[in-house]
ZAMARGU-4260 file (C-alpha; in steps of 0.2 Angstrom, whole numbers, plus 5000, padded with zeros to 4 digits):
<rodrens>
0) 4995/5156/4978 | 5001/5163/4960 | 4983/5170/4957 | 4984/5181/4973 | 5001/5185/4969
5) 4996/5191/4952 | 4981/5201/4960 | 4994/5210/4971 | 5003/5214/4956 | 4989/5221/4946
10) 4984/5233/4963 | 5003/5239/4963 | 5002/5243/4946 | 4987/5251/4947 | 4994/5262/4963
15) 5009/5267/4952 | 4999/5271/4937 | 4989/5283/4948 | 5004/5292/4954 | 5009/5294/4936
20) 4995/5305/4932 | 4992/5312/4949 | 5000/5331/4946 | 5012/5337/4959 | 5002/5349/4968
25) 4987/5334/4972 | 5002/5323/4977 | 5008/5335/4990 | 4990/5339/4996 | 4989/5320/4997
30) 5005/5321/5006 | 4999/5332/5020 | 4984/5323/5024 | 4994/5306/5026 | 5007/5314/5037
35) 4993/5321/5047 | 4986/5304/5048 | 5002/5295/5052 | 5008/5308/5065 | 4992/5314/5074
40) 4981/5298/5071 | 4993/5284/5070 | 5005/5291/5080 | 5018/5282/5070 | 5035/5281/5079
45) 5031/5296/5089 | 5039/5292/5104 | 5054/5286/5094 | 5055/5302/5085 | 5054/5313/5101
50) 5068/5303/5110 | 5080/5303/5094 | 5075/5324/5093 | 5080/5325/5111 | 5096/5316/5109
55) 5100/5326/5093 | 5095/5345/5099 | 5095/5346/5118 | 5097/5364/5117 | 5081/5367/5109
60) 5065/5368/5117 | 5051/5355/5117 | 5042/5367/5105 | 5056/5369/5094 | 5058/5350/5093
65) 5039/5348/5090 | 5040/5359/5074 | 5055/5349/5068 | 5045/5334/5073 | 5030/5339/5061
70) 5043/5345/5047 | 5048/5326/5047 | 5033/5319/5045 | 5028/5329/5031 | 5046/5326/5023
75) 5046/5307/5025 | 5030/5305/5016 | 5033/5318/5003 | 5048/5307/4999 | 5038/5291/5000
80) 5025/5299/4988 | 5037/5306/4976 | 5045/5290/4976 | 5030/5280/4969 | 5027/5295/4956
85) 5045/5294/4950 | 5043/5275/4945 | 5034/5281/4930 | 5039/5299/4928 | 5051/5302/4913
90) 5069/5305/4919 | 5068/5320/4908 | 5055/5329/4918 | 5063/5324/4935 | 5078/5332/4929
95) 5071/5348/4930 | 5067/5345/4949 | 5086/5341/4953 | 5099/5351/4952 | 5118/5344/4952
100) 5130/5356/4960 | 5147/5350/4954 | 5151/5338/4940 | 5168/5341/4938 | 5174/5326/4949
105) 5164/5313/4940 | 5168/5319/4925 | 5187/5320/4928 | 5186/5302/4934 | 5177/5295/4918
110) 5190/5305/4906 | 5204/5295/4918 | 5194/5280/4916 | 5191/5277/4935 | 5177/5270/4944
115) 5167/5278/4958 | 5157/5275/4973 | 5144/5289/4978 | 5134/5288/4996 | 5121/5300/4999
120) 5110/5304/5014 | 5093/5302/5015 | 5089/5322/5013 | 5081/5325/4997 | 5074/5312/4985
125) 5089/5300/4981 | 5079/5289/4971 | 5076/5302/4959 | 5094/5306/4958 | 5097/5288/4953
130) 5085/5290/4939 | 5091/5306/4933 | 5111/5305/4935 | 5112/5294/4920 | 5108/5310/4909
135) 5121/5320/4917 | 5138/5310/4913 | 5143/5295/4904 | 5148/5283/4919 | 5137/5269/4919
140) 5128/5267/4936 | 5120/5255/4947 | 5108/5258/4963
</rodrens>
């Protein structure tokens, strides 16, 4: 059993290393291909996505919801592949891809010796944020 676990671990590390050396432009081409396969070929959760979009956007036409659905699949795969790349990508370089709007609240809380809890939505790559936020201010973070 340990032999197979070791082999699985080595394969995992190989995949992660592959994404480390993959340039972003190629990553997004791969993402578009995978999104197409998931959406059009394997039809992963298409009925669930259709139902959710119909409930969330009853005022939109089917064509508009279909455009949202297509963008959703592309965005989902972008986030997944970016996350794989982010495991080994230097935080200093990731920082160039993330913009923090207002750090005054965390800075004030730190100065007052207070802790904070930050909750984020699944919009944008929050995995990258957890890697780069330590470069932005002095709080200790756990994600």
